PQR file with spaces between the fields and no chain letter, atoms N, CA, C, O and H, PARSE charges and radii, in Angstrom:
ATOM       1  N    MET     1       1.212    7.449   -2.242 -0.4000 1.5000
ATOM       2  CA   MET     1       2.061    7.505   -1.081 -0.0000 2.0000
ATOM       3  C    MET     1       3.466    7.825   -1.563  0.5500 1.7000
ATOM       4  O    MET     1       4.068    7.063   -2.320 -0.5500 1.4000
ATOM       5  N    LYS     2       3.959    8.920   -1.132 -0.4000 1.5000
ATOM       6  CA   LYS     2       5.299    9.345   -1.520 -0.0000 2.0000
ATOM       7  C    LYS     2       6.322    8.730   -0.582  0.5500 1.7000
ATOM       8  O    LYS     2       5.966    8.060    0.387 -0.5500 1.4000
ATOM       9  H    LYS     2       3.470    9.540   -0.518  0.4000 1.0000
ATOM      10  N    SER     3       7.592    8.961   -0.875 -0.4000 1.5000
ATOM      11  CA   SER     3       8.657    8.319   -0.109 -0.0000 2.0000
ATOM      12  C    SER     3       8.634    8.730    1.358  0.5500 1.7000
ATOM      13  O    SER     3       8.982    7.924    2.222 -0.5500 1.4000
ATOM      14  H    SER     3       7.881    9.506   -1.662  0.4000 1.0000
ATOM      15  N    LYS     4       8.234    9.961    1.661 -0.4000 1.5000
ATOM      16  CA   LYS     4       8.206   10.348    3.078 -0.0000 2.0000
ATOM      17  C    LYS     4       7.147    9.548    3.832  0.5500 1.7000
ATOM      18  O    LYS     4       7.359    9.170    4.984 -0.5500 1.4000
ATOM      19  H    LYS     4       7.951   10.615    0.959  0.4000 1.0000
ATOM      20  N    ASN     5       6.009    9.288    3.190 -0.4000 1.5000
ATOM      21  CA   ASN     5       4.985    8.466    3.826 -0.0000 2.0000
ATOM      22  C    ASN     5       5.425    7.006    3.884  0.5500 1.7000
ATOM      23  O    ASN     5       5.069    6.286    4.817 -0.5500 1.4000
ATOM      24  H    ASN     5       5.836    9.595    2.254  0.4000 1.0000
ATOM      25  N    TRP     6       6.191    6.570    2.896 -0.4000 1.5000
ATOM      26  CA   TRP     6       6.681    5.202    2.869 -0.0000 2.0000
ATOM      27  C    TRP     6       7.560    4.928    4.075  0.5500 1.7000
ATOM      28  O    TRP     6       7.481    3.853    4.669 -0.5500 1.4000
ATOM      29  H    TRP     6       6.480    7.155    2.138  0.4000 1.0000
ATOM      30  N    ASN     7       8.391    5.881    4.440 -0.4000 1.5000
ATOM      31  CA   ASN     7       9.248    5.718    5.618 -0.0000 2.0000
ATOM      32  C    ASN     7       8.418    5.633    6.888  0.5500 1.7000
ATOM      33  O    ASN     7       8.757    4.883    7.803 -0.5500 1.4000
ATOM      34  H    ASN     7       8.456    6.754    3.957  0.4000 1.0000
ATOM      35  N    GLU     8       7.339    6.394    6.951 -0.4000 1.5000
ATOM      36  CA   GLU     8       6.459    6.332    8.122 -0.0000 2.0000
ATOM      37  C    GLU     8       5.785    4.973    8.211  0.5500 1.7000
ATOM      38  O    GLU     8       5.661    4.404    9.295 -0.5500 1.4000
ATOM      39  H    GLU     8       7.065    7.004    6.208  0.4000 1.0000
ATOM      40  N    ILE     9       5.353    4.456    7.075 -0.4000 1.5000
ATOM      41  CA   ILE     9       4.642    3.180    7.069 -0.0000 2.0000
ATOM      42  C    ILE     9       5.585    2.030    7.421  0.5500 1.7000
ATOM      43  O    ILE     9       5.178    1.078    8.087 -0.5500 1.4000
ATOM      44  H    ILE     9       5.453    4.918    6.194  0.4000 1.0000
ATOM      45  N    LYS    10       6.825    2.109    6.986 -0.4000 1.5000
ATOM      46  CA   LYS    10       7.775    1.039    7.304 -0.0000 2.0000
ATOM      47  C    LYS    10       8.002    0.934    8.804  0.5500 1.7000
ATOM      48  O    LYS    10       8.349   -0.137    9.302 -0.5500 1.4000
ATOM      49  H    LYS    10       7.156    2.882    6.445  0.4000 1.0000
ATOM      50  N    ASN    11       7.812    2.026    9.526 -0.4000 1.5000
ATOM      51  CA   ASN    11       8.044    2.032   10.966 -0.0000 2.0000
ATOM      52  C    ASN    11       6.798    1.705   11.784  0.5500 1.7000
ATOM      53  O    ASN    11       6.860    1.684   13.013 -0.5500 1.4000
ATOM      54  H    ASN    11       7.531    2.896    9.121  0.4000 1.0000
ATOM      55  N    MET    12       5.669    1.451   11.125 -0.4000 1.5000
ATOM      56  CA   MET    12       4.422    1.139   11.833 -0.0000 2.0000
ATOM      57  C    MET    12       4.446   -0.302   12.335  0.5500 1.7000
ATOM      58  O    MET    12       5.136   -1.162   11.787 -0.5500 1.4000
ATOM      59  H    MET    12       5.619    1.468   10.126  0.4000 1.0000
ATOM      60  N    SER    13       3.679   -0.538   13.384 -0.4000 1.5000
ATOM      61  CA   SER    13       3.549   -1.894   13.906 -0.0000 2.0000
ATOM      62  C    SER    13       2.500   -2.648   13.084  0.5500 1.7000
ATOM      63  O    SER    13       1.802   -2.065   12.254 -0.5500 1.4000
ATOM      64  H    SER    13       3.118    0.160   13.830  0.4000 1.0000
ATOM      65  N    ASN    14       2.408   -3.950   13.333 -0.4000 1.5000
ATOM      66  CA   ASN    14       1.439   -4.770   12.596 -0.0000 2.0000
ATOM      67  C    ASN    14       0.004   -4.313   12.846  0.5500 1.7000
ATOM      68  O    ASN    14      -0.817   -4.318   11.929 -0.5500 1.4000
ATOM      69  H    ASN    14       2.975   -4.424   14.007  0.4000 1.0000
ATOM      70  N    VAL    15      -0.296   -3.924   14.066 -0.4000 1.5000
ATOM      71  CA   VAL    15      -1.644   -3.477   14.400 -0.0000 2.0000
ATOM      72  C    VAL    15      -1.985   -2.205   13.623  0.5500 1.7000
ATOM      73  O    VAL    15      -3.079   -2.070   13.075 -0.5500 1.4000
ATOM      74  H    VAL    15       0.371   -3.920   14.811  0.4000 1.0000
ATOM      75  N    GLU    16      -1.036   -1.285   13.589 -0.4000 1.5000
ATOM      76  CA   GLU    16      -1.260   -0.034   12.853 -0.0000 2.0000
ATOM      77  C    GLU    16      -1.379   -0.284   11.356  0.5500 1.7000
ATOM      78  O    GLU    16      -2.196    0.342   10.682 -0.5500 1.4000
ATOM      79  H    GLU    16      -0.147   -1.394   14.034  0.4000 1.0000
ATOM      80  N    LEU    17      -0.565   -1.200   10.835 -0.4000 1.5000
ATOM      81  CA   LEU    17      -0.629   -1.524    9.415 -0.0000 2.0000
ATOM      82  C    LEU    17      -1.971   -2.159    9.054  0.5500 1.7000
ATOM      83  O    LEU    17      -2.556   -1.839    8.020 -0.5500 1.4000
ATOM      84  H    LEU    17       0.099   -1.709   11.382  0.4000 1.0000
ATOM      85  N    ASN    18      -2.450   -3.052    9.902 -0.4000 1.5000
ATOM      86  CA   ASN    18      -3.750   -3.678    9.641 -0.0000 2.0000
ATOM      87  C    ASN    18      -4.881   -2.656    9.697  0.5500 1.7000
ATOM      88  O    ASN    18      -5.831   -2.734    8.917 -0.5500 1.4000
ATOM      89  H    ASN    18      -1.974   -3.312   10.742  0.4000 1.0000
ATOM      90  N    ALA    19      -4.782   -1.704   10.615 -0.4000 1.5000
ATOM      91  CA   ALA    19      -5.802   -0.654   10.703 -0.0000 2.0000
ATOM      92  C    ALA    19      -5.779    0.224    9.458  0.5500 1.7000
ATOM      93  O    ALA    19      -6.829    0.565    8.912 -0.5500 1.4000
ATOM      94  H    ALA    19      -4.011   -1.641   11.249  0.4000 1.0000
ATOM      95  N    LYS    20      -4.595    0.584    9.018 -0.4000 1.5000
ATOM      96  CA   LYS    20      -4.444    1.401    7.814 -0.0000 2.0000
ATOM      97  C    LYS    20      -4.942    0.645    6.588  0.5500 1.7000
ATOM      98  O    LYS    20      -5.573    1.230    5.708 -0.5500 1.4000
ATOM      99  H    LYS    20      -3.743    0.307    9.462  0.4000 1.0000
ATOM     100  N    LEU    21      -4.660   -0.646    6.531 -0.4000 1.5000
ATOM     101  CA   LEU    21      -5.105   -1.476    5.420 -0.0000 2.0000
ATOM     102  C    LEU    21      -6.631   -1.521    5.356  0.5500 1.7000
ATOM     103  O    LEU    21      -7.214   -1.386    4.280 -0.5500 1.4000
ATOM     104  H    LEU    21      -4.148   -1.121    7.246  0.4000 1.0000
ATOM     105  N    GLY    22      -7.264   -1.707    6.485 -0.4000 1.5000
ATOM     106  CA   GLY    22      -8.724   -1.719    6.529 -0.0000 2.0000
ATOM     107  C    GLY    22      -9.320   -0.387    6.095  0.5500 1.7000
ATOM     108  O    GLY    22     -10.321   -0.339    5.381 -0.5500 1.4000
ATOM     109  H    GLY    22      -6.791   -1.816    7.360  0.4000 1.0000
ATOM     110  N    GLU    23      -8.690    0.686    6.537 -0.4000 1.5000
ATOM     111  CA   GLU    23      -9.148    2.028    6.165 -0.0000 2.0000
ATOM     112  C    GLU    23      -9.043    2.246    4.652  0.5500 1.7000
ATOM     113  O    GLU    23      -9.967    2.772    4.032 -0.5500 1.4000
ATOM     114  H    GLU    23      -7.877    0.648    7.118  0.4000 1.0000
ATOM     115  N    LEU    24      -7.926    1.842    4.068 -0.4000 1.5000
ATOM     116  CA   LEU    24      -7.720    2.018    2.631 -0.0000 2.0000
ATOM     117  C    LEU    24      -8.649    1.128    1.814  0.5500 1.7000
ATOM     118  O    LEU    24      -9.137    1.545    0.764 -0.5500 1.4000
ATOM     119  H    LEU    24      -7.175    1.415    4.572  0.4000 1.0000
ATOM     120  N    GLN    25      -8.897   -0.086    2.280 -0.4000 1.5000
ATOM     121  CA   GLN    25      -9.802   -0.976    1.567 -0.0000 2.0000
ATOM     122  C    GLN    25     -11.226   -0.431    1.582  0.5500 1.7000
ATOM     123  O    GLN    25     -11.946   -0.532    0.589 -0.5500 1.4000
ATOM     124  H    GLN    25      -8.500   -0.425    3.133  0.4000 1.0000
ATOM     125  N    ASP    26     -11.622    0.138    2.694 -0.4000 1.5000
ATOM     126  CA   ASP    26     -12.944    0.759    2.784 -0.0000 2.0000
ATOM     127  C    ASP    26     -13.030    1.967    1.853  0.5500 1.7000
ATOM     128  O    ASP    26     -14.037    2.178    1.177 -0.5500 1.4000
ATOM     129  H    ASP    26     -11.037    0.221    3.501  0.4000 1.0000
ATOM     130  N    ARG    27     -11.973    2.738    1.831 -0.4000 1.5000
ATOM     131  CA   ARG    27     -11.945    3.943    0.995 -0.0000 2.0000
ATOM     132  C    ARG    27     -11.995    3.602   -0.494  0.5500 1.7000
ATOM     133  O    ARG    27     -12.701    4.264   -1.255 -0.5500 1.4000
ATOM     134  H    ARG    27     -11.155    2.567    2.380  0.4000 1.0000
ATOM     135  N    ILE    28     -11.252    2.573   -0.917 -0.4000 1.5000
ATOM     136  CA   ILE    28     -11.254    2.206   -2.331 -0.0000 2.0000
ATOM     137  C    ILE    28     -12.602    1.607   -2.730  0.5500 1.7000
ATOM     138  O    ILE    28     -13.055    1.797   -3.859 -0.5500 1.4000
ATOM     139  H    ILE    28     -10.678    2.036   -0.299  0.4000 1.0000
ATOM     140  N    PHE    29     -13.241    0.888   -1.814 -0.4000 1.5000
ATOM     141  CA   PHE    29     -14.572    0.352   -2.101 -0.0000 2.0000
ATOM     142  C    PHE    29     -15.558    1.484   -2.372  0.5500 1.7000
ATOM     143  O    PHE    29     -16.321    1.440   -3.337 -0.5500 1.4000
ATOM     144  H    PHE    29     -12.873    0.734   -0.897  0.4000 1.0000
ATOM     145  N    LYS    30     -15.534    2.492   -1.512 -0.4000 1.5000
ATOM     146  CA   LYS    30     -16.439    3.630   -1.677 -0.0000 2.0000
ATOM     147  C    LYS    30     -16.137    4.400   -2.956  0.5500 1.7000
ATOM     148  O    LYS    30     -17.053    4.829   -3.657 -0.5500 1.4000
ATOM     149  H    LYS    30     -14.914    2.528   -0.728  0.4000 1.0000
ATOM     150  N    LEU    31     -14.851    4.577   -3.261 -0.4000 1.5000
ATOM     151  CA   LEU    31     -14.481    5.287   -4.484 -0.0000 2.0000
ATOM     152  C    LEU    31     -14.929    4.537   -5.732  0.5500 1.7000
ATOM     153  O    LEU    31     -15.462    5.143   -6.662 -0.5500 1.4000
ATOM     154  H    LEU    31     -14.106    4.228   -2.692  0.4000 1.0000
ATOM     155  N    LYS    32     -14.718    3.235   -5.761 -0.4000 1.5000
ATOM     156  CA   LYS    32     -15.129    2.443   -6.915 -0.0000 2.0000
ATOM     157  C    LYS    32     -16.643    2.467   -7.076  0.5500 1.7000
ATOM     158  O    LYS    32     -17.152    2.557   -8.193 -0.5500 1.4000
ATOM     159  H    LYS    32     -14.285    2.742   -5.006  0.4000 1.0000
ATOM     160  N    PHE    33     -17.354    2.388   -5.970 -0.4000 1.5000
ATOM     161  CA   PHE    33     -18.812    2.426   -6.009 -0.0000 2.0000
ATOM     162  C    PHE    33     -19.293    3.766   -6.549  0.5500 1.7000
ATOM     163  O    PHE    33     -20.184    3.821   -7.397 -0.5500 1.4000
ATOM     164  H    PHE    33     -16.941    2.315   -5.063  0.4000 1.0000
ATOM     165  N    ARG    34     -18.703    4.830   -6.058 -0.4000 1.5000
ATOM     166  CA   ARG    34     -19.061    6.168   -6.511 -0.0000 2.0000
ATOM     167  C    ARG    34     -18.687    6.366   -7.981  0.5500 1.7000
ATOM     168  O    ARG    34     -19.393    7.052   -8.720 -0.5500 1.4000
ATOM     169  H    ARG    34     -17.979    4.785   -5.370  0.4000 1.0000
ATOM     170  N    HIS    35     -17.578    5.765   -8.398 -0.4000 1.5000
ATOM     171  CA   HIS    35     -17.090    5.914   -9.771 -0.0000 2.0000
ATOM     172  C    HIS    35     -18.011    5.211  -10.776  0.5500 1.7000
ATOM     173  O    HIS    35     -18.113    5.645  -11.924 -0.5500 1.4000
ATOM     174  H    HIS    35     -17.005    5.207   -7.798  0.4000 1.0000
ATOM     175  N    THR    36     -18.677    4.141  -10.360 -0.4000 1.5000
ATOM     176  CA   THR    36     -19.583    3.457  -11.280 -0.0000 2.0000
ATOM     177  C    THR    36     -20.856    4.251  -11.508  0.5500 1.7000
ATOM     178  O    THR    36     -21.449    4.169  -12.584 -0.5500 1.4000
ATOM     179  H    THR    36     -18.595    3.789   -9.427  0.4000 1.0000
ATOM     180  N    THR    37     -21.285    5.012  -10.520 -0.4000 1.5000
ATOM     181  CA   THR    37     -22.514    5.782  -10.679 -0.0000 2.0000
ATOM     182  C    THR    37     -22.277    7.150  -11.318  0.5500 1.7000
ATOM     183  O    THR    37     -23.115    7.632  -12.081 -0.5500 1.4000
ATOM     184  H    THR    37     -20.804    5.078   -9.646  0.4000 1.0000
ATOM     185  N    ALA    38     -21.158    7.767  -11.015 -0.4000 1.5000
ATOM     186  CA   ALA    38     -20.833    9.081  -11.569 -0.0000 2.0000
ATOM     187  C    ALA    38     -19.321    9.216  -11.623  0.5500 1.7000
ATOM     188  O    ALA    38     -18.622    8.600  -10.819 -0.5500 1.4000
ATOM     189  H    ALA    38     -20.477    7.375  -10.395  0.4000 1.0000
ATOM     190  N    PRO    39     -18.805   10.002  -12.544 -0.5600 1.5000
ATOM     191  CA   PRO    39     -17.349   10.160  -12.615  0.2800 2.0000
ATOM     192  C    PRO    39     -16.764   10.769  -11.341  0.5500 1.7000
ATOM     193  O    PRO    39     -17.322   11.698  -10.758 -0.5500 1.4000
ATOM     194  N    VAL    40     -15.654   10.230  -10.942 -0.4000 1.5000
ATOM     195  CA   VAL    40     -14.957   10.728   -9.754 -0.0000 2.0000
ATOM     196  C    VAL    40     -14.072   11.894  -10.188  0.5500 1.7000
ATOM     197  O    VAL    40     -13.581   11.933  -11.317 -0.5500 1.4000
ATOM     198  H    VAL    40     -15.200    9.475  -11.416  0.4000 1.0000
ATOM     199  N    LYS    41     -13.881   12.838   -9.276 -0.4000 1.5000
ATOM     200  CA   LYS    41     -13.049   14.004   -9.575 -0.0000 2.0000
ATOM     201  C    LYS    41     -11.645   13.611  -10.033  0.5500 1.7000
ATOM     202  O    LYS    41     -11.148   14.099  -11.048 -0.5500 1.4000
ATOM     203  H    LYS    41     -14.280   12.806   -8.360  0.4000 1.0000
ATOM     204  N    ASN    42     -11.021   12.722   -9.267 -0.4000 1.5000
ATOM     205  CA   ASN    42      -9.655   12.310   -9.556 -0.0000 2.0000
ATOM     206  C    ASN    42      -9.599   10.778   -9.655  0.5500 1.7000
ATOM     207  O    ASN    42      -9.390   10.108   -8.644 -0.5500 1.4000
ATOM     208  H    ASN    42     -11.425   12.326   -8.443  0.4000 1.0000
ATOM     209  N    PRO    43      -9.782   10.218  -10.856 -0.5600 1.5000
ATOM     210  CA   PRO    43      -9.784    8.753  -10.974  0.2800 2.0000
ATOM     211  C    PRO    43      -8.423    8.114  -10.692  0.5500 1.7000
ATOM     212  O    PRO    43      -8.348    6.914  -10.428 -0.5500 1.4000
ATOM     213  N    LEU    44      -7.359    8.898  -10.745 -0.4000 1.5000
ATOM     214  CA   LEU    44      -6.037    8.342  -10.435 -0.0000 2.0000
ATOM     215  C    LEU    44      -5.889    8.013   -8.951  0.5500 1.7000
ATOM     216  O    LEU    44      -4.985    7.276   -8.559 -0.5500 1.4000
ATOM     217  H    LEU    44      -7.420    9.873  -10.960  0.4000 1.0000
ATOM     218  N    GLU    45      -6.771    8.558   -8.138 -0.4000 1.5000
ATOM     219  CA   GLU    45      -6.739    8.270   -6.704 -0.0000 2.0000
ATOM     220  C    GLU    45      -6.983    6.780   -6.454  0.5500 1.7000
ATOM     221  O    GLU    45      -6.426    6.204   -5.519 -0.5500 1.4000
ATOM     222  H    GLU    45      -7.506    9.157   -8.456  0.4000 1.0000
ATOM     223  N    ILE    46      -7.813    6.164   -7.291 -0.4000 1.5000
ATOM     224  CA   ILE    46      -8.082    4.740   -7.155 -0.0000 2.0000
ATOM     225  C    ILE    46      -6.788    3.952   -7.335  0.5500 1.7000
ATOM     226  O    ILE    46      -6.512    3.018   -6.582 -0.5500 1.4000
ATOM     227  H    ILE    46      -8.264    6.632   -8.050  0.4000 1.0000
ATOM     228  N    ARG    47      -6.003    4.330   -8.330 -0.4000 1.5000
ATOM     229  CA   ARG    47      -4.729    3.645   -8.581 -0.0000 2.0000
ATOM     230  C    ARG    47      -3.772    3.848   -7.417  0.5500 1.7000
ATOM     231  O    ARG    47      -3.100    2.905   -6.999 -0.5500 1.4000
ATOM     232  H    ARG    47      -6.227    5.088   -8.942  0.4000 1.0000
ATOM     233  N    GLU    48      -3.700    5.061   -6.889 -0.4000 1.5000
ATOM     234  CA   GLU    48      -2.799    5.336   -5.771 -0.0000 2.0000
ATOM     235  C    GLU    48      -3.170    4.518   -4.543  0.5500 1.7000
ATOM     236  O    GLU    48      -2.299    3.970   -3.868 -0.5500 1.4000
ATOM     237  H    GLU    48      -4.246    5.827   -7.229  0.4000 1.0000
ATOM     238  N    ILE    49      -4.454    4.438   -4.258 -0.4000 1.5000
ATOM     239  CA   ILE    49      -4.905    3.679   -3.091 -0.0000 2.0000
ATOM     240  C    ILE    49      -4.619    2.191   -3.289  0.5500 1.7000
ATOM     241  O    ILE    49      -4.183    1.509   -2.362 -0.5500 1.4000
ATOM     242  H    ILE    49      -5.162    4.883   -4.807  0.4000 1.0000
ATOM     243  N    ARG    50      -4.865    1.693   -4.498 -0.4000 1.5000
ATOM     244  CA   ARG    50      -4.598    0.292   -4.792 -0.0000 2.0000
ATOM     245  C    ARG    50      -3.117   -0.033   -4.592  0.5500 1.7000
ATOM     246  O    ARG    50      -2.779   -1.095   -4.069 -0.5500 1.4000
ATOM     247  H    ARG    50      -5.219    2.247   -5.251  0.4000 1.0000
ATOM     248  N    ARG    51      -2.253    0.860   -4.998 -0.4000 1.5000
ATOM     249  CA   ARG    51      -0.814    0.651   -4.829 -0.0000 2.0000
ATOM     250  C    ARG    51      -0.407    0.740   -3.357  0.5500 1.7000
ATOM     251  O    ARG    51       0.471    0.002   -2.910 -0.5500 1.4000
ATOM     252  H    ARG    51      -2.527    1.722   -5.423  0.4000 1.0000
ATOM     253  N    ASP    52      -1.038    1.637   -2.607 -0.4000 1.5000
ATOM     254  CA   ASP    52      -0.761    1.735   -1.176 -0.0000 2.0000
ATOM     255  C    ASP    52      -1.159    0.442   -0.469  0.5500 1.7000
ATOM     256  O    ASP    52      -0.447   -0.033    0.415 -0.5500 1.4000
ATOM     257  H    ASP    52      -1.751    2.237   -2.970  0.4000 1.0000
ATOM     258  N    ILE    53      -2.302   -0.127   -0.863 -0.4000 1.5000
ATOM     259  CA   ILE    53      -2.750   -1.389   -0.283 -0.0000 2.0000
ATOM     260  C    ILE    53      -1.725   -2.484   -0.571  0.5500 1.7000
ATOM     261  O    ILE    53      -1.398   -3.283    0.307 -0.5500 1.4000
ATOM     262  H    ILE    53      -2.881    0.258   -1.581  0.4000 1.0000
ATOM     263  N    ALA    54      -1.224   -2.518   -1.792 -0.4000 1.5000
ATOM     264  CA   ALA    54      -0.222   -3.526   -2.153 -0.0000 2.0000
ATOM     265  C    ALA    54       1.055   -3.336   -1.338  0.5500 1.7000
ATOM     266  O    ALA    54       1.663   -4.317   -0.910 -0.5500 1.4000
ATOM     267  H    ALA    54      -1.489   -1.869   -2.505  0.4000 1.0000
ATOM     268  N    ARG    55       1.465   -2.099   -1.121 -0.4000 1.5000
ATOM     269  CA   ARG    55       2.675   -1.837   -0.325 -0.0000 2.0000
ATOM     270  C    ARG    55       2.510   -2.335    1.106  0.5500 1.7000
ATOM     271  O    ARG    55       3.410   -2.960    1.667 -0.5500 1.4000
ATOM     272  H    ARG    55       0.971   -1.302   -1.469  0.4000 1.0000
ATOM     273  N    ILE    56       1.345   -2.046    1.686 -0.4000 1.5000
ATOM     274  CA   ILE    56       1.097   -2.462    3.064 -0.0000 2.0000
ATOM     275  C    ILE    56       1.048   -3.982    3.163  0.5500 1.7000
ATOM     276  O    ILE    56       1.604   -4.558    4.098 -0.5500 1.4000
ATOM     277  H    ILE    56       0.615   -1.538    1.230  0.4000 1.0000
ATOM     278  N    LYS    57       0.389   -4.637    2.207 -0.4000 1.5000
ATOM     279  CA   LYS    57       0.332   -6.095    2.226 -0.0000 2.0000
ATOM     280  C    LYS    57       1.721   -6.701    2.073  0.5500 1.7000
ATOM     281  O    LYS    57       2.033   -7.718    2.692 -0.5500 1.4000
ATOM     282  H    LYS    57      -0.063   -4.169    1.447  0.4000 1.0000
ATOM     283  N    THR    58       2.550   -6.076    1.249 -0.4000 1.5000
ATOM     284  CA   THR    58       3.922   -6.557    1.077 -0.0000 2.0000
ATOM     285  C    THR    58       4.696   -6.434    2.385  0.5500 1.7000
ATOM     286  O    THR    58       5.419   -7.352    2.771 -0.5500 1.4000
ATOM     287  H    THR    58       2.297   -5.250    0.746  0.4000 1.0000
ATOM     288  N    LEU    59       4.546   -5.302    3.064 -0.4000 1.5000
ATOM     289  CA   LEU    59       5.224   -5.120    4.353 -0.0000 2.0000
ATOM     290  C    LEU    59       4.764   -6.144    5.375  0.5500 1.7000
ATOM     291  O    LEU    59       5.582   -6.708    6.101 -0.5500 1.4000
ATOM     292  H    LEU    59       3.959   -4.556    2.751  0.4000 1.0000
ATOM     293  N    LEU    60       3.452   -6.390    5.440 -0.4000 1.5000
ATOM     294  CA   LEU    60       2.926   -7.359    6.396 -0.0000 2.0000
ATOM     295  C    LEU    60       3.468   -8.760    6.109  0.5500 1.7000
ATOM     296  O    LEU    60       3.834   -9.487    7.032 -0.5500 1.4000
ATOM     297  H    LEU    60       2.787   -5.932    4.851  0.4000 1.0000
ATOM     298  N    THR    61       3.519   -9.130    4.846 -0.4000 1.5000
ATOM     299  CA   THR    61       4.046  -10.443    4.480 -0.0000 2.0000
ATOM     300  C    THR    61       5.525  -10.553    4.807  0.5500 1.7000
ATOM     301  O    THR    61       5.983  -11.581    5.307 -0.5500 1.4000
ATOM     302  H    THR    61       3.222   -8.538    4.097  0.4000 1.0000
ATOM     303  N    THR    62       6.270   -9.496    4.526 -0.4000 1.5000
ATOM     304  CA   THR    62       7.704   -9.493    4.816 -0.0000 2.0000
ATOM     305  C    THR    62       7.954   -9.611    6.314  0.5500 1.7000
ATOM     306  O    THR    62       8.818  -10.377    6.741 -0.5500 1.4000
ATOM     307  H    THR    62       5.899   -8.661    4.120  0.4000 1.0000
ATOM     308  N    GLN    63       7.212   -8.866    7.103 -0.4000 1.5000
ATOM     309  CA   GLN    63       7.381   -8.924    8.556 -0.0000 2.0000
ATOM     310  C    GLN    63       7.002  -10.305    9.090  0.5500 1.7000
ATOM     311  O    GLN    63       7.614  -10.807   10.033 -0.5500 1.4000
ATOM     312  H    GLN    63       6.510   -8.244    6.756  0.4000 1.0000
ATOM     313  N    GLU    64       5.997  -10.902    8.483 -0.4000 1.5000
ATOM     314  CA   GLU    64       5.558  -12.223    8.924 -0.0000 2.0000
ATOM     315  C    GLU    64       6.620  -13.284    8.634  0.5500 1.7000
ATOM     316  O    GLU    64       6.876  -14.157    9.463 -0.5500 1.4000
ATOM     317  H    GLU    64       5.500  -10.494    7.717  0.4000 1.0000
ATOM     318  N    THR    65       7.232  -13.204    7.461 -0.4000 1.5000
ATOM     319  CA   THR    65       8.253  -14.197    7.115 -0.0000 2.0000
ATOM     320  C    THR    65       9.537  -13.982    7.898  0.5500 1.7000
ATOM     321  O    THR    65      10.244  -14.946    8.191 -0.5500 1.4000
ATOM     322  H    THR    65       7.024  -12.495    6.788  0.4000 1.0000
ATOM     323  N    GLU    66       9.857  -12.736    8.243 -0.4000 1.5000
ATOM     324  CA   GLU    66      11.054  -12.459    9.034 -0.0000 2.0000
ATOM     325  C    GLU    66      10.912  -12.962   10.457  0.5500 1.7000
ATOM     326  O    GLU    66      11.902  -13.351   11.077 -0.5500 1.4000
ATOM     327  H    GLU    66       9.284  -11.953    8.005  0.4000 1.0000
ATOM     328  N    SER    67       9.694  -12.959   10.986 -0.4000 1.5000
ATOM     329  CA   SER    67       9.492  -13.368   12.369 -0.0000 2.0000
ATOM     330  C    SER    67       9.537  -14.886   12.522  0.5500 1.7000
ATOM     331  O    SER    67       9.662  -15.389   13.638 -0.5500 1.4000
ATOM     332  H    SER    67       8.890  -12.642   10.483  0.4000 1.0000
ATOM     333  N    LYS    68       9.437  -15.610   11.432 -0.4000 1.5000
ATOM     334  CA   LYS    68       9.460  -17.094   11.521 -0.0000 2.0000
ATOM     335  C    LYS    68      10.850  -17.618   11.571  0.5500 1.7000
ATOM     336  O    LYS    68      11.051  -18.830   11.646 -0.5500 1.4000
ATOM     337  H    LYS    68       9.336  -15.201   10.525  0.4000 1.0000
């Protein structure tokens, strides 16, 4: 996720962030599963998705603590 996508994600609502998080978690599960059986074309994609998941979780936690 590059900085232009980061700005888009910062402006998403909690519902949209949770939907995106679920989508990314499903995608990384499938990639890891596929990677164990055969080499994936771009193994760095797993790292990028993992980092995107961490960014989204950080945003959700930050928004949750700010609302309290």
